[in-house]
C-alpha positions as CSV (number, residue, x, y, z in Angstrom):
1,M,-0.1,-0.2,-0.1
2,G,1.2,3.4,-0.9
3,G,0.8,6.4,1.4
4,A,2.3,9.7,1.6
5,L,3.9,8.7,5.2
6,A,5.5,5.8,3.7
7,G,9.0,5.3,5.4
8,T,7.7,7.5,8.7
9,R,8.0,5.1,12.0
10,V,5.4,5.8,14.7
11,I,5.8,4.0,18.5
12,D,2.0,3.9,19.6
13,L,1.6,3.7,23.7
14,T,-2.1,4.6,23.3
15,Q,-5.4,2.9,24.1
16,M,-9.1,2.9,24.2
17,L,-10.0,5.5,21.5
18,A,-8.6,9.1,21.1
19,G,-5.0,7.8,20.9
20,P,-5.4,4.9,18.6
21,Y,-7.6,6.6,16.6
22,C,-5.0,9.2,16.1
23,T,-2.3,6.8,15.2
24,M,-4.9,4.8,13.0
25,M,-5.0,8.0,10.6
26,L,-1.0,7.8,10.5
27,A,-1.0,4.3,9.4
28,D,-3.7,4.6,6.9
29,Q,-1.6,7.2,5.4
30,G,1.3,4.7,5.1
31,A,2.9,5.3,8.5
32,E,4.8,2.2,10.0
33,V,2.9,1.8,13.3
34,I,4.4,-0.3,16.0
35,K,2.0,-0.6,18.6
36,I,3.2,-1.1,22.3
37,E,0.6,-3.1,24.3
38,P,0.9,-4.6,27.8
39,I,2.0,-8.4,28.1
40,A,-1.7,-9.2,28.4
41,G,-2.5,-6.9,25.3
42,D,-4.7,-3.7,24.8
43,P,-7.7,-3.6,27.6
44,T,-10.2,-2.7,24.7
45,R,-9.5,-6.1,22.9
46,S,-12.1,-7.5,25.4
47,F,-14.7,-5.0,24.1
48,G,-17.5,-6.1,21.9
49,P,-18.8,-6.6,19.1
50,F,-17.8,-10.0,18.6
51,Q,-18.6,-12.0,15.5
52,E,-20.8,-14.9,15.6
53,G,-18.7,-18.3,15.8
54,D,-15.8,-16.5,16.8
55,T,-14.5,-18.5,19.9
56,D,-10.7,-17.3,19.6
57,R,-11.8,-13.7,20.3
58,H,-8.6,-11.9,19.9
59,F,-10.4,-9.1,19.5
60,G,-13.8,-7.4,18.7
61,G,-15.0,-4.6,16.3
62,Y,-13.7,-1.8,18.7
63,F,-10.5,-2.9,18.6
64,Q,-10.4,-3.7,14.8
65,S,-11.8,-0.8,13.7
66,T,-8.9,1.9,14.9
67,N,-6.3,-0.5,14.9
68,R,-6.1,-1.5,11.5
69,N,-2.6,-1.3,9.6
70,K,-0.5,-1.1,12.9
71,M,2.1,-3.6,13.8
72,S,1.8,-5.1,17.5
73,I,4.5,-5.8,20.3
74,G,3.7,-6.6,24.2
75,I,6.4,-4.9,26.6
76,D,5.9,-4.5,30.4
77,L,7.4,-1.1,30.7
78,K,7.8,-1.5,34.1
79,S,10.3,-3.7,33.9
80,P,13.9,-2.2,33.6
81,E,14.5,-4.5,30.6
82,G,11.2,-3.3,28.9
83,K,12.1,0.5,29.3
84,D,15.5,-0.4,27.4
85,L,13.7,-1.7,24.5
86,L,11.5,0.9,24.1
87,I,14.5,3.6,24.3
88,K,15.9,1.3,21.6
89,L,12.8,1.8,19.7
90,V,12.6,5.5,19.8
91,E,16.4,5.6,18.1
92,D,15.2,5.6,14.9
93,A,11.4,6.7,15.2
94,D,10.1,9.7,13.8
95,I,6.7,10.3,16.1
96,L,5.5,8.8,19.8
97,V,2.1,9.0,20.4
98,E,0.5,8.2,24.4
99,N,-2.4,8.8,26.0
100,F,-1.7,8.1,29.4
101,R,-2.6,10.3,32.3
102,A,0.1,13.4,32.9
103,G,3.2,12.1,34.8
104,V,3.0,8.3,34.1
105,M,5.6,8.4,31.6
106,D,7.6,10.6,33.6
107,R,7.3,8.1,36.5
108,L,8.4,5.2,34.2
109,G,11.9,7.1,33.4
110,V,10.7,7.2,29.9
111,G,9.0,10.8,29.5
112,Y,9.6,13.6,26.7
113,E,12.7,15.1,28.1
114,T,14.5,11.6,28.2
115,L,13.5,10.4,24.9
116,S,14.1,13.7,23.5
117,E,18.1,13.2,24.6
118,V,18.0,9.8,22.9
119,N,16.2,11.3,20.0
120,P,16.6,14.8,19.4
121,R,14.3,14.7,16.3
122,L,11.3,13.0,18.2
123,V,8.1,14.4,17.5
124,Y,6.2,13.2,21.0
125,A,2.8,13.7,21.1
126,A,0.0,13.3,24.2
127,I,-3.4,13.4,24.1
128,R,-5.3,13.4,27.5
129,G,-8.1,14.5,29.1
130,F,-7.0,18.2,30.3
131,G,-3.6,18.6,28.6
132,D,0.0,18.4,30.0
133,P,1.9,21.0,32.3
134,R,4.5,21.6,30.1
135,T,2.2,23.3,27.5
136,G,-0.3,24.8,30.4
137,A,-0.9,23.8,33.8
138,S,-4.9,22.7,33.9
139,P,-6.2,22.6,37.7
140,Y,-8.0,19.5,36.4
141,I,-4.6,17.8,35.1
142,D,-5.0,14.9,37.4
143,R,-8.5,13.9,36.3
144,P,-9.2,11.1,34.4
145,A,-11.4,11.7,31.4
146,F,-13.3,10.0,28.6
147,D,-15.3,11.0,25.5
148,V,-18.1,11.7,27.5
149,V,-16.8,14.1,30.0
150,A,-14.8,15.9,27.2
151,Q,-18.7,16.3,25.4
152,A,-19.9,17.2,28.4
153,M,-16.9,20.1,29.7
154,G,-16.4,21.4,26.1
155,G,-19.9,22.5,25.1
156,A,-21.0,19.6,22.7
157,M,-23.7,18.4,25.3
158,G,-24.7,21.8,26.1
159,I,-26.2,22.8,22.6
160,T,-27.3,19.1,21.9
161,G,-30.9,17.8,22.8
162,P,-34.5,18.2,22.0
163,D,-34.9,21.3,23.9
164,A,-33.0,24.0,26.5
165,H,-33.2,21.8,29.7
166,T,-32.3,18.2,28.3
167,P,-28.6,18.5,26.8
168,I,-27.8,15.0,25.0
169,K,-24.7,13.3,24.4
170,L,-23.5,12.8,20.8
171,G,-24.0,9.2,19.4
172,P,-20.2,9.3,17.6
173,G,-17.6,9.4,20.3
174,I,-16.4,13.2,19.3
175,G,-15.0,14.0,22.8
176,D,-12.1,11.4,21.4
177,I,-12.2,11.2,17.9
178,F,-11.8,15.1,17.3
179,P,-8.8,15.2,19.7
180,A,-7.8,12.6,17.9
181,A,-7.7,14.2,14.7
182,M,-6.3,17.2,16.1
183,S,-3.4,15.6,17.5
184,A,-2.7,13.8,14.0
185,F,-2.9,17.0,12.9
186,G,-0.5,18.8,15.2
187,I,2.0,15.6,14.5
188,L,2.2,16.4,11.0
189,A,2.9,20.0,11.1
190,A,5.4,19.4,14.2
191,Y,7.0,16.3,11.5
192,H,7.1,18.6,9.0
193,H,9.2,21.7,11.2
194,T,11.4,18.2,12.0
195,V,12.0,17.6,8.2
196,R,13.3,21.3,7.5
197,T,15.1,21.7,10.9
198,G,15.9,18.6,12.6
199,Q,14.4,19.5,15.9
200,G,11.6,17.4,17.4
201,Q,9.1,18.8,20.0
202,F,6.4,18.3,22.3
203,V,2.8,17.9,20.6
204,D,0.0,18.0,23.5
205,V,-3.8,18.0,22.5
206,A,-6.3,18.2,25.5
207,M,-9.6,16.7,25.0
208,Y,-11.3,19.2,26.9
209,D,-9.8,22.2,24.5
210,A,-10.4,20.3,21.3
211,V,-14.2,19.9,22.0
212,V,-14.5,23.8,23.0
213,A,-12.8,24.3,19.6
214,L,-15.0,21.9,18.0
215,C,-18.1,23.9,19.3
216,E,-16.0,27.5,18.0
217,R,-20.2,28.6,17.5
218,I,-20.8,29.2,21.3
219,V,-17.9,30.9,22.0
220,Y,-18.3,33.7,19.1
221,Q,-21.8,33.5,20.1
222,Y,-21.6,34.3,24.1
223,S,-18.9,37.1,23.2
224,Y,-21.5,38.9,20.6
225,S,-24.7,38.2,22.9
226,G,-23.6,37.7,26.7
227,K,-25.9,34.3,26.3
228,S,-24.8,30.9,26.8
229,P,-26.4,28.8,23.8
230,V,-28.6,25.6,24.7
231,P,-30.2,22.9,22.9
232,E,-32.5,23.8,20.1
233,G,-33.7,20.7,19.2
234,N,-33.3,19.7,15.1
235,Q,-33.1,23.5,14.1
236,H,-30.3,25.6,14.0
237,P,-29.9,29.2,15.9
238,I,-28.4,31.3,13.2
239,L,-29.5,29.6,9.9
240,C,-33.6,29.1,8.8
241,P,-34.8,26.6,7.7
242,F,-31.8,24.6,8.3
243,G,-32.5,21.1,10.3
244,V,-34.5,18.0,10.6
245,F,-37.6,17.5,8.9
246,T,-40.5,14.4,9.0
247,A,-40.9,12.6,5.7
248,K,-43.6,9.5,5.6
249,D,-40.7,7.1,5.9
250,G,-38.4,8.6,8.3
251,Q,-36.4,11.9,8.7
252,V,-34.4,14.4,5.8
253,T,-32.4,17.3,6.5
254,I,-32.6,20.5,4.5
255,G,-30.6,23.7,4.5
256,C,-30.8,27.0,3.0
257,P,-27.8,29.1,4.4
258,R,-28.4,31.5,1.2
259,D,-31.3,33.1,0.3
260,S,-31.2,31.4,-3.1
261,F,-32.0,28.0,-1.9
262,W,-35.3,29.7,-0.1
263,V,-36.2,30.6,-3.5
264,D,-35.6,27.5,-5.0
265,L,-37.1,25.7,-2.3
266,V,-40.7,27.3,-2.3
267,T,-40.5,27.3,-5.9
268,I,-40.3,23.5,-6.0
269,I,-42.9,22.7,-3.1
270,G,-45.2,25.0,-5.0
271,R,-45.2,28.2,-2.7
272,P,-43.2,30.7,-4.7
273,E,-45.3,33.3,-3.4
274,L,-43.2,33.1,-0.2
275,A,-40.0,34.2,-2.3
276,A,-41.1,37.3,-2.0
277,D,-43.1,37.5,1.4
278,P,-41.3,39.9,3.7
279,K,-41.4,37.6,6.4
280,F,-39.2,35.1,4.7
281,A,-37.1,37.4,2.1
282,T,-34.0,37.2,3.7
283,N,-32.4,34.2,6.7
284,N,-32.6,37.1,9.4
285,D,-36.4,37.1,8.6
286,R,-37.0,33.4,8.4
287,L,-35.1,33.2,11.6
288,A,-37.4,35.6,13.4
289,H,-40.5,33.4,12.0
290,R,-38.6,30.3,12.4
291,E,-41.7,28.6,13.8
292,E,-43.4,29.2,10.8
293,T,-40.9,29.0,8.2
294,V,-40.2,25.0,9.5
295,A,-43.9,24.8,9.4
296,I,-44.3,25.5,5.6
297,V,-41.3,23.2,5.2
298,E,-42.8,20.2,6.9
299,E,-46.1,20.3,6.1
300,W,-44.5,19.5,2.6
301,T,-42.4,17.1,3.5
302,R,-44.6,15.2,5.7
303,T,-46.9,14.1,2.7
304,R,-43.8,12.3,0.8
305,T,-41.3,10.3,1.4
306,K,-37.5,10.8,1.6
307,A,-36.7,9.4,-1.8
308,E,-39.7,11.8,-3.4
309,I,-37.9,14.5,-1.3
310,S,-34.5,13.5,-3.0
311,E,-35.5,13.5,-6.7
312,A,-37.4,16.7,-6.0
313,L,-34.8,18.8,-4.2
314,G,-31.7,16.8,-4.8
315,L,-30.0,18.8,-7.2
316,R,-30.8,22.2,-6.4
317,V,-31.4,22.5,-2.2
318,P,-29.3,21.1,0.3
319,F,-30.7,17.9,1.0
320,G,-30.2,14.5,3.0
321,P,-31.9,11.4,4.5
322,V,-31.1,10.7,8.1
323,N,-29.5,7.5,7.6
324,T,-29.4,4.0,9.6
325,A,-26.1,1.9,9.0
326,A,-28.4,-0.4,6.8
327,D,-29.2,2.8,4.4
328,I,-25.4,3.8,4.6
329,Y,-24.4,0.2,3.4
330,A,-27.1,0.1,0.8
331,D,-25.7,3.9,-0.5
332,P,-24.5,3.9,-4.1
333,H,-22.4,6.9,-2.7
334,I,-20.6,4.7,-0.2
335,A,-19.6,1.9,-2.7
336,A,-18.6,4.4,-5.4
337,R,-16.4,6.0,-2.8
338,E,-15.6,2.5,-1.4
339,M,-15.9,4.1,2.5
340,L,-16.6,0.4,3.7
341,V,-13.9,-2.0,3.7
342,D,-13.8,-5.8,4.6
343,V,-10.6,-7.2,6.7
344,E,-9.9,-10.5,8.3
345,N,-11.1,-11.2,11.5
346,P,-8.9,-14.1,13.4
347,G,-10.9,-16.7,14.7
348,T,-13.5,-16.9,11.9
349,E,-13.6,-17.7,8.1
350,Q,-15.8,-14.7,7.5
351,P,-14.7,-11.2,7.2
352,V,-15.7,-8.2,8.7
353,T,-16.7,-4.7,7.7
354,I,-15.0,-1.2,9.1
355,A,-15.1,2.2,7.7
356,A,-12.3,3.3,5.9
357,S,-10.4,6.4,5.7
358,P,-12.1,9.3,4.0
359,I,-8.8,11.0,2.8
360,R,-8.1,10.3,-0.7
361,M,-4.8,11.6,-2.6
362,T,-4.0,10.6,-6.2
363,A,-0.2,10.3,-5.9
364,T,-0.2,8.6,-2.2
365,P,-3.5,7.0,-1.6
366,G,-3.0,5.1,1.4
367,G,-6.2,3.2,2.7
368,V,-6.8,0.0,4.9
369,S,-4.4,-3.0,3.8
370,R,-4.2,-4.9,7.1
371,R,-6.6,-6.3,9.8
372,A,-5.7,-5.2,13.0
373,P,-2.7,-6.9,15.0
374,L,-2.9,-9.8,17.1
375,T,-1.4,-9.3,20.8
376,G,3.1,-9.4,19.9
377,E,1.8,-10.7,16.6
378,D,5.2,-8.6,15.5
379,T,7.3,-8.3,18.3
380,D,9.9,-11.0,16.9
381,R,10.4,-9.2,13.5
382,V,10.2,-5.7,15.6
383,L,12.8,-7.0,17.9
384,S,15.0,-8.6,15.6
385,R,15.3,-5.6,13.7
386,L,17.0,-4.1,16.7
387,G,19.6,-6.8,17.0
388,L,18.2,-9.2,19.1
389,A,18.9,-12.9,18.6
390,N,16.1,-15.4,18.6
391,D,17.6,-16.9,21.7
392,E,17.4,-13.3,23.8
393,I,13.9,-12.8,22.3
394,A,13.2,-16.3,23.4
395,D,14.2,-15.5,27.0
396,L,12.4,-12.5,27.2
397,K,9.2,-13.9,26.3
398,K,9.8,-16.8,28.9
399,R,10.4,-14.1,31.5
400,R,7.3,-12.0,30.4
401,V,9.3,-9.1,29.2
402,I,7.6,-9.3,26.2
403,A,5.0,-10.9,24.7
């Protein structure tokens, strides 16, 4: 598999979702990602779902999805020999990513300062709930955090829900995945600097910070109005109409961020007189009469199927059906863009399907080329490259220093 990051070596010390998703993005673009796991394996290997008939259960869907394209080596980092192996791996690595709590790597004796002395070109990235003291000491620095915590504190839940009093957690793990994507961006920006100057650096993304950045709208809204935005159901606080509408067989989304789209919409639904009505002339006018505007649109959508609405609006007004997973699997766009990819699932003969990378490049396409690894599947290969003999590797395995 080609990839723009081919030849780049990444040491991956991450677990759960944010860290593995970040390193997955690098692996999808061709980086060699060496995942270092505890001797017993990454705890998320035991998370489901599992394929029917999989009696081996090396890993479930949670692990498979975000650890594809990676190598695996098991190391006990609490042992002196394990730490020495990590240091040897860092000597010729380009990037290291970890998402332990602040101070864990330092207490192990392999923190940023130590590893940057070993390899001054190293880009060392950390993803934590509330950041790292090296870039800004948060009063919450020692708190653990997961997706739901970042969603809540960063503002995403505070503007999501059916009404102003009912905040709701977003379905996808944006409190993990958006910090992961921001970290991947930061890593590549730092790596670009390294390639030009030879200087490595520490890259820090706090999950809380990333979700605040994701919710940038509430920041400027509060600055301009002095009011904290609240959940407003399935409509938009600034654009109108812009949201979810009921159809005969489900829901659809319609967006008219520009007045020209509104003119097209009312023409299509058989209400051209509304284009000249001063109550609906501009977005701000429609926003001032939001309930009436939404009612006009929904009166039309309620009597039509999603397919009929698509046929009427699809080429002129921004529109999309609210899809289930089954709908996504059946969508010809998904097939044309190859957004679903089948990979091997150890323990069964039947492959499983995971989401592909949405990043497409013409010269260095990248993509998914390998399933998630078994625990320690690449230990022998990786340590042999470091110069360890077979009997040395066997001895370390026997003493549970490696797996």
